[in-house]
C-alpha positions as CSV (number, residue, x, y, z in Angstrom):
1,X,0.0,0.0,0.0
2,X,3.0,2.3,0.6
3,X,4.0,1.8,-3.0
4,X,0.5,2.5,-4.2
5,X,0.3,5.6,-2.0
6,X,3.5,6.9,-3.5
7,X,2.1,6.4,-7.0
8,X,-1.1,8.3,-6.0
9,X,1.0,11.2,-4.7
10,X,3.0,11.3,-7.9
11,X,-0.1,11.1,-10.0
12,X,-1.6,14.0,-8.0
13,X,1.4,16.2,-8.7
14,X,1.4,15.4,-12.4
15,X,-2.3,16.1,-12.6
16,X,-1.9,19.4,-10.8
17,X,0.5,20.3,-13.6
18,X,-2.5,20.1,-16.0
19,X,-4.1,22.9,-13.9
20,X,-0.9,25.0,-13.7
21,X,-0.7,23.9,-10.1
22,X,-3.9,25.8,-9.2
23,X,-5.2,23.8,-6.3
24,X,-8.7,25.3,-6.3
25,X,-9.3,24.4,-9.9
26,X,-7.9,20.9,-9.4
27,X,-9.9,20.4,-6.2
28,X,-13.2,21.2,-8.0
29,X,-12.5,18.8,-10.9
30,X,-13.6,15.3,-11.4
31,X,-10.0,14.2,-11.5
32,X,-9.6,15.1,-7.9
33,X,-12.5,12.9,-6.9
34,X,-11.1,10.1,-9.1
35,X,-7.6,10.2,-7.5
36,X,-9.1,10.5,-4.0
37,X,-11.1,7.2,-4.4
38,X,-8.2,5.2,-5.9
39,X,-6.8,4.5,-2.4
40,X,-10.0,2.8,-1.0
41,X,-10.5,1.0,-4.3
42,X,-7.1,-0.6,-4.3
43,X,-7.2,-1.3,-0.6
44,X,-10.5,-3.2,-1.1
45,X,-9.0,-5.0,-4.0
46,X,-6.0,-6.3,-2.0
47,X,-8.3,-7.2,1.0
48,X,-10.4,-9.4,-1.2
49,X,-7.3,-11.3,-2.3
50,X,-6.7,-12.5,1.3
51,X,-10.2,-13.9,1.7
52,X,-10.8,-17.6,1.4
53,X,-11.4,-18.9,-2.2
54,X,-15.2,-19.4,-1.7
55,X,-15.5,-15.8,-0.4
56,X,-13.4,-14.5,-3.3
57,X,-15.7,-16.2,-5.8
58,X,-18.7,-14.8,-4.0
59,X,-17.2,-11.2,-4.2
60,X,-16.4,-11.7,-7.9
61,X,-19.9,-12.9,-8.6
62,X,-21.4,-9.9,-6.8
63,X,-19.2,-7.6,-8.7
64,X,-20.2,-9.1,-12.0
65,X,-23.9,-8.9,-11.1
66,X,-23.5,-5.2,-10.1
67,X,-21.5,-4.4,-13.3
68,X,-23.9,-6.1,-15.6
69,X,-26.7,-4.5,-13.8
70,X,-25.2,-1.0,-14.5
71,X,-25.0,-1.7,-18.2
72,X,-28.5,-3.2,-18.4
73,X,-29.9,-0.3,-16.4
74,X,-28.2,2.4,-18.5
75,X,-29.1,0.6,-21.8
76,X,-32.7,-0.3,-20.9
77,X,-33.7,3.3,-20.5
78,X,-32.6,4.0,-24.0
79,X,-33.9,0.8,-25.5
80,X,-30.4,-0.1,-26.7
81,X,-29.8,-3.2,-24.6
82,X,-29.5,-5.4,-27.7
83,X,-26.8,-3.1,-29.1
84,X,-24.6,-3.7,-26.1
85,X,-25.4,-7.4,-25.4
86,X,-22.1,-8.3,-26.9
87,X,-20.3,-6.2,-24.4
88,X,-22.2,-7.7,-21.5
89,X,-21.1,-11.1,-22.6
90,X,-17.5,-10.1,-23.4
91,X,-17.1,-8.2,-20.0
92,X,-18.5,-11.1,-18.0
93,X,-16.3,-13.7,-19.7
94,X,-13.2,-11.5,-19.4
95,X,-13.6,-10.6,-15.7
96,X,-14.5,-14.2,-14.9
97,X,-10.9,-15.1,-16.0
98,X,-9.6,-13.2,-13.0
99,X,-11.0,-16.0,-10.8
100,X,-9.6,-18.7,-13.2
101,X,-6.0,-17.5,-13.1
102,X,-5.4,-19.7,-10.0
103,X,-6.1,-22.8,-12.0
104,X,-3.0,-22.2,-14.1
105,X,-0.7,-20.4,-11.6
106,X,-1.0,-21.6,-8.0
107,X,2.4,-20.6,-6.7
108,X,2.5,-17.0,-5.5
109,X,-1.1,-16.4,-6.7
110,X,-1.8,-13.3,-4.5
111,X,1.4,-11.6,-5.6
112,X,0.4,-12.3,-9.3
113,X,-3.1,-10.9,-8.8
114,X,-1.7,-7.8,-7.1
115,X,0.7,-7.4,-10.0
116,X,-2.3,-7.6,-12.5
117,X,-4.3,-5.2,-10.4
118,X,-1.5,-2.7,-9.9
119,X,-0.3,-3.0,-13.5
120,X,-3.9,-2.4,-14.8
121,X,-4.2,0.7,-12.6
122,X,-0.9,2.1,-13.8
123,X,-1.9,1.3,-17.4
124,X,-4.9,3.6,-17.0
125,X,-2.6,6.3,-15.5
126,X,-0.2,5.9,-18.4
127,X,-3.0,6.1,-20.9
128,X,-4.3,9.3,-19.3
129,X,-1.1,11.2,-19.3
130,X,0.2,10.0,-22.6
131,X,-3.2,10.9,-24.1
132,X,-3.2,14.3,-22.5
133,X,0.3,15.3,-23.4
134,X,0.9,13.5,-26.7
135,X,-2.5,12.3,-27.9
136,X,-2.4,13.6,-31.5
137,X,-3.7,10.5,-33.3
138,X,-7.3,10.1,-32.2
139,X,-9.5,7.0,-32.3
140,X,-12.5,7.0,-34.5
141,X,-15.7,8.6,-33.2
142,X,-17.4,5.2,-32.8
143,X,-14.8,4.3,-30.1
144,X,-14.1,7.7,-28.5
145,X,-12.6,10.7,-30.3
146,X,-11.1,11.9,-27.0
147,X,-8.9,8.8,-26.8
148,X,-5.8,8.3,-28.9
149,X,-3.3,5.8,-30.1
150,X,-0.7,7.5,-27.9
151,X,-2.9,6.8,-25.0
152,X,-3.2,3.2,-25.9
153,X,0.6,2.9,-26.1
154,X,0.7,4.7,-22.7
155,X,-1.4,1.8,-21.3
156,X,1.3,-0.7,-22.2
157,X,4.0,1.7,-20.9
158,X,2.1,2.1,-17.6
159,X,1.7,-1.6,-17.3
160,X,5.5,-2.0,-17.7
161,X,6.1,0.6,-15.0
162,X,3.6,-1.2,-12.7
163,X,5.2,-4.7,-13.2
164,X,8.7,-3.3,-12.7
165,X,7.6,-1.5,-9.6
166,X,6.0,-4.6,-8.0
167,X,9.1,-6.7,-9.0
168,X,11.5,-4.2,-7.5
169,X,9.7,-3.0,-4.3
170,X,7.1,-5.6,-3.4
171,X,7.8,-9.2,-4.6
172,X,9.3,-11.0,-7.6
173,X,6.9,-11.4,-10.6
174,X,6.8,-14.6,-12.7
175,X,8.1,-12.7,-15.7
176,X,8.6,-9.0,-16.6
177,X,6.8,-9.8,-19.8
178,X,3.5,-9.8,-17.9
179,X,3.3,-6.1,-18.8
180,X,2.4,-7.2,-22.4
181,X,-0.9,-9.0,-21.6
182,X,-1.7,-6.6,-18.8
183,X,-1.1,-3.4,-20.9
184,X,-2.7,-4.7,-24.2
185,X,-5.6,-6.3,-22.3
186,X,-6.2,-3.1,-20.3
187,X,-6.2,-1.1,-23.6
188,X,-8.6,-3.5,-25.3
189,X,-10.9,-3.6,-22.3
190,X,-11.0,0.2,-22.2
191,X,-11.7,0.4,-26.0
192,X,-14.6,-2.0,-25.9
193,X,-16.0,-0.2,-22.9
194,X,-15.9,3.1,-24.8
195,X,-17.5,1.5,-27.9
196,X,-20.4,0.2,-25.7
197,X,-20.9,3.6,-24.1
198,X,-21.1,5.2,-27.5
199,X,-23.7,2.7,-28.5
200,X,-25.8,3.8,-25.5
201,X,-24.7,7.5,-25.9
202,X,-23.6,7.9,-22.3
203,X,-20.3,9.1,-20.6
204,X,-20.6,6.8,-17.6
205,X,-22.5,3.7,-16.6
206,X,-23.4,4.9,-13.2
207,X,-22.3,7.0,-10.2
208,X,-21.6,4.0,-8.0
209,X,-17.9,4.9,-7.7
210,X,-17.4,8.7,-7.7
211,X,-15.2,10.0,-10.4
212,X,-14.8,6.6,-12.1
213,X,-17.9,6.3,-14.2
214,X,-19.3,3.3,-12.3
215,X,-18.1,-0.1,-11.4
216,X,-18.0,-1.3,-15.0
217,X,-15.9,1.6,-16.1
218,X,-13.4,0.9,-13.3
219,X,-13.2,-2.8,-14.1
220,X,-13.1,-2.8,-17.9
221,X,-9.3,-2.5,-18.0
222,X,-8.9,-5.1,-15.3
223,X,-11.2,-7.5,-17.1
224,X,-9.2,-7.2,-20.3
225,X,-5.9,-7.6,-18.4
226,X,-7.1,-10.7,-16.6
227,X,-8.4,-12.3,-19.8
228,X,-5.1,-11.9,-21.7
229,X,-2.9,-12.7,-18.7
230,X,-4.8,-16.0,-18.1
231,X,-4.0,-17.2,-21.6
232,X,-0.5,-15.8,-21.5
233,X,0.3,-17.9,-18.4
234,X,-1.5,-20.9,-19.8
235,X,0.7,-20.8,-22.9
236,X,3.8,-20.1,-20.9
237,X,3.3,-23.2,-18.9
């Protein structure tokens, strides 16, 4: 948690730079709320990893139900549920792989899951800053014209920083190359989430997590990372 706290502080300083270090403007922004809630989110994530396997599966099932409920609720009001049914299926399958990783990697499982979670979080940070500072090549409107290819590359770079940080300061990781499935999976999860939101014509699925666009928004990158990491480890072994 100390490592994560240090990353949050660094992220706060870098975000303040976007506001020319004007604290009042930053404090009133949605980014301030987003950064403020990162600590409790990651603390809850780590706490769940230390529960017994049956309780972990129960938490994962509850999270999946809440996430799918967000998408259904947001889509039903606009009669577009059919248009995003593919995303509900893809998100459910991808996030379920987070619970399956233990079947292919039993040794040091908690450390591995923390690496995936931390790498996924850092990939989002990398996407944000690379997109803000160097995001000149935008995605098509159907995905999200505010996102860029530079931001996608930033997700892979952020995952690399996350994996290296865990390996150097917390515990050894199975392989540094974990950053590839974590970063690419995070990017793909984020892209599919953006496409689904464009289909429904909304900016966020819900207000369940302040500043994060809902539980589904927050978990889309993690779902993609878990999915690709599962198959990466299966092939590696």
